N, C-alpha and C positions, 0 to 999 in steps of 0.2 A: 851372288855378289854381296848380299847383306851379311852372309856368314863370314866372308872375307873381311868386311868392314869391322865386324865384331871382333874377330881375331886380331886384326890390326890395332883396334882401339884398346884392347886388353893389353897387348904387348906395349903399346904406347904408354899406357898407364903404368905398367911395370918398369918401363925404362925412364919414366919422367923424373924419378929421383925425389919426388915429394912424399913418397910413402915412408912411414916410420919404419925403422929397423926394429922388428919385434924382438930381436935378441937383446936390444938395449932398452927399449921402452915397453916393458911388460904391463898389461892391464892390472889395475888394483881395485879392490873394493873393501869396505869396512863392514863387519858383521857383528851385531850385538849378540852375546851369549846370554840368553834369557835366564837360565838357571843360575849362572855365576853372578849375574847382575842382581837377581833377587837376594842371593846370599850376601853379596857385598853391600847392598843398599844403594848402589849407584850403577850406572852403565858400565859393563865390562865389554869393551869393543876390541875385536881382533882386526888387524889389517892384513888382508890376504893379497898375494901377488901371483900372477901366472908364473909358471915354471919354465925355464929354457928347455929346448928340445933335448939336449944331451942329458940333462938332469932327469927329465921325464923318463927317458929310456932306462936310466939307472934305477929309478924308483920302480918301474914296471918289472924289472928283473927280480925285485924283492917280493916274490909272490906271497910270502907269508904275512906281510903287513903293508899292503899297498896304501890303504887309506891313511894309516898313521904316518907313513913316510911322506905322503902328499902334504899332510899338515906340517910336518917337520920342515919340508923344503918350501912350502908355499905360504907359511905364516910369517909375516914380517914383524908384526907387533902383536903379542910378545914374540921375541926371538927365542925359540926353544933350544937353540944351540948355546945360549948363555949359560955358562958353568954355574952361575949363582942359583939356578933352578935345581941343581943336583944336591941331593941330601942323602948320603949313605945311611944315616940313622933312620930315615924313612923309607929305605929300600928304593931310592931314586938315584940310580948310578949312571943312567944314560938319558939323553934327550927324549928318547922313546918312552922311557919310564916316567919322565916328567909329564908327557902328554897323557899317557894312560892313567896316571894318578890324578890328574886335574880335570880331565874331560870324560864324559860318559861315552860309551861306544857310539851311541846315536849322534852325539855332538861331533865326534871325530869323523864319522861317515858324512854328515851334512857339510862340515867344513871341506872335506875332500871333494865333494860334489861341487861346491862353490868354486874351488880352485880349478877343477877340471872345466867348469864353464868358462872361467877366465882364459883357459888355454884352448878353448874352442872344441873340446871333446864332447861336451854335452850342450845341446841346444834345446831350449824350451820349445815344445811343439803345441802347447796349450796355453791359453791366456784366460785369466779370470774375467767373467762378464759381470760388470757392476751395474746396479740399478736395473736388474732384469726382472 
């Protein structure tokens, strides 16, 4: 009986209509890039956004550069699709070139992980114990 109630209540929740459409309202977070902040002398903050399902699937098919493609699609600010970041004289011909020229491999991987967390692919299973 309780199992039926749970199933019914979950269905009721899904049918309620109050749930946000995750295709339209993607989670966001802002991340400070420490190395760039130190070089610039002020905070350099990237705004990340979760990636829609279909775009995730396209990125996952690009097995040679998943992390950098996650950053390309999930970084809202700066927008690496902006053509002003391209600089043929510096060998920056594509948005991927811009990312790999400006960020270290570790920064790219860490940003990719943060974006995946926004999309629900990675969930923290440990939490820091303070004042222990």
